[in-house]
C-alpha positions in Angstrom: 127.6 -87.3 96.0 127.6 -91.3 96.8 125.0 -90.4 99.0 122.9 -88.0 96.7 123.4 -91.0 93.8 122.3 -93.5 96.6 118.9 -91.6 97.6 118.4 -90.9 93.4 117.9 -94.4 93.2 115.0 -95.0 95.1 113.8 -91.4 94.2 114.0 -92.9 90.0 111.7 -95.7 91.1 109.2 -94.1 92.8 108.8 -91.7 90.3 108.1 -94.5 88.0 110.1 -92.9 84.8 109.7 -95.0 81.7 112.9 -97.4 81.0 116.2 -95.3 81.0 119.4 -96.7 79.3 121.6 -94.7 81.7 119.8 -95.0 84.7 119.9 -99.2 84.4 123.4 -98.7 84.1 123.9 -96.3 86.9 121.9 -99.0 88.9 124.6 -101.4 88.5 126.6 -99.6 90.9 125.8 -100.0 94.7 125.2 -96.8 96.9 128.7 -96.7 98.7 130.3 -95.7 94.8 132.1 -92.4 94.2 131.6 -89.4 92.1 134.4 -90.7 90.4 133.2 -94.2 90.1 130.3 -93.1 87.7 132.2 -91.1 85.3 134.3 -94.3 83.5 130.2 -95.7 83.6 128.9 -92.4 81.7 131.4 -92.3 79.3 131.4 -95.9 78.6 128.1 -95.2 78.0 128.8 -92.9 74.7 131.7 -94.9 73.8 129.2 -98.5 73.2 126.3 -96.0 71.6 128.9 -94.6 69.5 129.7 -97.6 68.2 126.4 -98.8 67.7 125.7 -96.0 65.6 128.8 -96.9 63.4 127.6 -100.3 63.1 124.0 -99.2 61.9 124.1 -98.3 58.1 120.4 -96.9 57.7 120.6 -93.2 58.8 117.3 -93.2 60.4 117.8 -95.8 62.3 121.4 -94.1 63.6 118.8 -91.1 64.2 116.7 -93.3 66.1 119.9 -94.9 68.4 121.2 -91.4 68.9 117.3 -89.9 69.8 116.9 -92.2 72.5 119.8 -91.9 74.2 119.8 -88.0 74.0 116.4 -88.6 75.8 117.6 -90.9 78.0 120.2 -88.2 79.1 117.8 -85.4 79.3 116.0 -87.9 81.5 119.0 -87.9 83.9 119.4 -84.6 83.8 115.9 -83.4 84.8 115.1 -86.4 87.5 118.5 -84.8 89.0 116.9 -81.6 89.1 114.1 -82.9 90.0 115.9 -84.6 93.4 117.9 -81.6 93.9 115.3 -79.2 94.4 113.6 -82.1 96.4 116.7 -82.0 99.5 117.8 -78.6 98.8 114.6 -76.7 100.2 114.2 -72.5 100.5 114.8 -73.3 103.9 117.8 -75.4 103.7 118.9 -72.1 101.2 118.3 -69.8 104.3 119.9 -71.6 106.6 123.1 -71.6 104.8 123.2 -67.5 104.0 123.2 -67.7 108.2 126.4 -68.6 107.6 129.2 -66.8 108.5 131.0 -67.4 104.8 133.2 -64.6 105.4 135.5 -66.3 108.0 136.0 -68.8 105.2 137.2 -66.0 103.2 139.2 -64.0 105.6 140.5 -66.9 108.3 141.2 -70.1 105.8 144.7 -69.5 106.2 144.4 -70.6 109.8 143.6 -74.0 108.6 147.3 -74.8 107.9 149.6 -76.6 109.7 152.4 -74.5 111.4 154.7 -75.8 108.7 152.9 -75.2 105.4 152.3 -71.1 106.4 155.5 -70.4 107.1 155.7 -72.2 103.3 153.1 -70.3 101.8 154.2 -67.2 100.3 150.2 -65.8 100.3 149.9 -64.9 103.6 152.1 -61.5 102.5 150.3 -60.8 99.3 147.0 -59.0 101.3 148.0 -55.3 102.6 146.6 -52.7 103.5 144.0 -50.7 101.6 144.6 -53.6 98.4 142.1 -55.6 96.8 141.4 -59.4 96.7 139.2 -60.7 94.2 137.7 -63.9 95.0 136.3 -66.2 92.1 133.8 -69.2 93.3 134.2 -72.0 90.4 130.9 -74.2 91.9 130.8 -77.4 90.1 127.4 -79.0 92.1 124.9 -77.4 90.1 123.1 -76.2 93.5 123.2 -72.6 94.8 124.3 -73.7 98.2 128.2 -72.3 97.6 126.6 -68.7 96.0 124.1 -68.6 98.8 126.8 -69.7 101.7 129.4 -66.5 99.7 126.7 -63.4 99.1 126.0 -60.8 100.3 129.1 -60.9 102.6 130.5 -57.7 102.2 128.6 -54.5 101.9 129.8 -52.5 99.4 130.6 -49.1 100.7 130.8 -49.1 104.0 132.7 -46.3 105.2 132.3 -43.0 103.5 136.1 -41.8 103.6 137.2 -45.5 102.7 136.7 -48.2 99.9 137.7 -50.9 102.3 135.1 -53.4 102.7 136.3 -56.5 104.5 139.4 -57.9 106.6 142.1 -60.6 106.1 143.9 -62.3 108.8 147.5 -63.8 107.6 147.7 -65.5 111.0 144.8 -66.3 112.6 146.2 -68.6 114.9 148.7 -66.5 115.6 152.0 -68.5 115.1 154.8 -67.4 117.3 158.2 -66.5 115.8 160.3 -63.5 114.8 159.1 -61.4 112.4 155.7 -63.7 112.1 152.5 -62.0 111.3 150.2 -61.4 114.5 146.4 -62.1 114.7 145.8 -58.8 115.7 147.7 -57.7 112.5 144.5 -57.9 110.1 144.6 -56.3 106.7 141.5 -54.3 105.9 141.2 -54.5 101.9 138.8 -54.2 99.3 136.9 -57.4 98.4 135.0 -58.1 95.0 133.6 -61.6 94.3 132.1 -63.7 91.4 130.4 -66.6 90.9 130.9 -69.2 87.7 128.9 -72.8 87.7 130.9 -74.3 84.7 129.2 -77.2 84.7 125.6 -76.2 84.7 122.8 -75.0 87.0 119.7 -77.1 88.8 117.6 -74.6 87.4 118.3 -75.4 84.5 118.5 -78.9 83.8 119.5 -78.9 80.4 122.6 -77.4 81.5 123.7 -80.0 84.1 127.1 -81.7 82.6 127.9 -84.9 83.7 131.6 -86.9 83.6 132.8 -86.6 79.8 135.3 -84.2 78.9 136.7 -84.6 75.3 138.6 -81.5 75.3 137.6 -80.7 71.6 137.7 -77.2 71.0 135.6 -77.4 67.8 133.1 -80.1 66.1 132.1 -80.7 62.5 128.5 -81.3 62.5 128.2 -83.4 59.7 130.5 -85.0 57.1 129.3 -85.2 53.1 131.1 -86.8 50.3 131.1 -85.8 46.9 127.4 -88.1 46.1 125.6 -87.7 49.2 125.6 -85.6 52.3 124.5 -87.2 55.9 124.6 -86.5 59.6 127.7 -87.4 61.7 125.6 -89.1 65.0 128.7 -90.3 66.4 130.2 -86.9 66.1 126.9 -84.7 67.3 126.5 -87.8 70.8 130.4 -86.2 71.4 129.8 -82.7 71.4 126.4 -83.2 73.0 128.0 -84.8 76.2 131.3 -83.2 76.0 131.2 -80.9 79.3 134.5 -79.1 79.0 133.3 -78.0 75.3 130.1 -76.5 76.9 131.7 -75.1 80.3 132.6 -72.3 77.8 136.0 -72.5 78.4 138.7 -70.4 76.7 140.6 -67.2 76.3 138.5 -65.7 79.5 138.9 -68.5 81.3 142.4 -69.1 81.0 143.1 -65.3 81.4 141.7 -65.6 84.8 143.6 -68.7 86.1 146.9 -67.2 84.9 145.8 -64.1 87.5 145.4 -66.4 90.4 147.6 -66.0 92.9 145.8 -68.7 94.9 143.5 -71.8 94.3 141.9 -73.3 96.8 139.9 -76.7 96.0 136.8 -78.0 98.7 134.6 -80.9 98.2 135.9 -81.4 94.4 136.8 -85.4 93.5 139.6 -85.3 90.9 137.8 -87.4 88.1 139.7 -88.0 85.0 136.9 -85.8 83.3 138.3 -82.8 85.1 142.1 -83.0 84.1 141.1 -79.7 81.8 141.4 -77.4 85.1 144.2 -80.1 87.0 146.3 -79.4 83.6 145.6 -75.2 83.8 146.3 -75.3 87.7 149.7 -76.9 87.6 150.5 -75.2 84.5 149.8 -71.9 86.5 152.0 -73.2 89.4 154.7 -74.4 87.1 154.9 -70.9 85.4 154.7 -68.5 88.0 154.2 -67.9 92.1 151.0 -68.8 92.2 149.9 -71.9 95.1 147.4 -74.1 95.6 145.7 -75.0 98.7 143.4 -78.7 98.7 140.9 -79.4 101.3 141.5 -83.2 101.7 138.4 -84.6 103.6 139.6 -88.4 104.8 143.0 -88.1 103.8 142.1 -89.5 100.0 145.3 -88.2 98.9 144.0 -85.6 96.6 147.7 -84.0 95.9 149.4 -87.0 94.0 146.4 -87.7 92.4 146.2 -84.8 90.2 150.2 -84.5 90.1 149.8 -88.0 88.5 147.5 -86.8 85.5 150.7 -84.7 85.0 154.2 -86.1 85.9 156.4 -84.2 84.3 155.1 -81.3 86.3 155.9 -82.5 89.2 159.4 -81.1 90.6 157.9 -77.4 89.4 154.5 -77.3 91.6 154.9 -80.0 94.4 156.2 -77.5 97.0 153.2 -74.8 96.2 150.8 -77.3 96.7 149.2 -77.4 100.4 147.0 -80.1 101.5 144.4 -79.7 104.6 143.3 -83.1 105.9 140.1 -83.2 108.1 137.2 -85.9 108.5 134.1 -86.0 111.3 136.5 -86.2 114.2 139.2 -83.2 113.1 136.7 -80.4 111.8 138.2 -77.7 110.3 138.0 -74.7 112.8 138.5 -71.8 110.3 136.9 -72.2 106.9 133.9 -74.2 105.6 133.4 -75.2 109.3 129.7 -74.9 109.0 128.6 -76.5 112.7 130.7 -74.1 114.5 129.9 -70.6 112.3 127.9 -68.2 113.8 124.8 -66.0 111.6 125.9 -63.3 110.5 125.8 -60.3 112.3 
């Protein structure tokens, strides 16, 4: 993501955009900054703008401050969407769709080290003719992940069975008494759903950046016995609260509770997404769910998540499995885009 923002700096100048206070603040960070560096910057901008609104006594001036900042925010959303459309071309989507994402879904346990593979209980869950439901939560605004996984399964490939895919409990053929062997693949029924909690580039104003206040409700105005006025500070908080607009609620809670295995790939562990980390760790703490984290360049993501909720550490740390990888030690089973063959 930092590379994207670095390139976006140059594109923004090329487009000749008018003065944008948010973009000017972003420019103060260098091109090597990580995405998690932008989240506190954006949150600080919002808090400073709320203070500016509070200090202003004239409601018309408050509205002007609010409207100007929201226009700047929309400007960033649209320029970011323009940039993603610039780098993610139809040809890019075509090439992503040609990758064999079924290998990722069916063989990802092969990326675990033997010690972790022996511990993880999920390998024993899929059974012949059972059903496995994949829920893909795509946080990066684009449809790259959707194209990677879309149309992988023929809904009814057989006349005598509803099974439509295979799951490999032991892709690396670890040896040992009672071990499941690679050839013992499980034929089962698979379904897949896609979610975009942080918005989609096709709807620029749906793109949500790094602020999460975790408030379920907002008052849109305040009143006294003598007058009525808009609370522009609260309006700003509500407008930019990505947890509020992600429409998280009972339905998502239920889906998390019913999940047997969580997998994170390509996601920074920022504080603005604490809602997700809390729900996942709570699911691990109260049941049999497990958690796999793909940790590029060994950034210690497991401890980063646990550090947000240290009171859950003893109940969850043995249920979290880390797969470290980098350019020199690529993945062999899941998300290995360079080695994947085109779909058959």
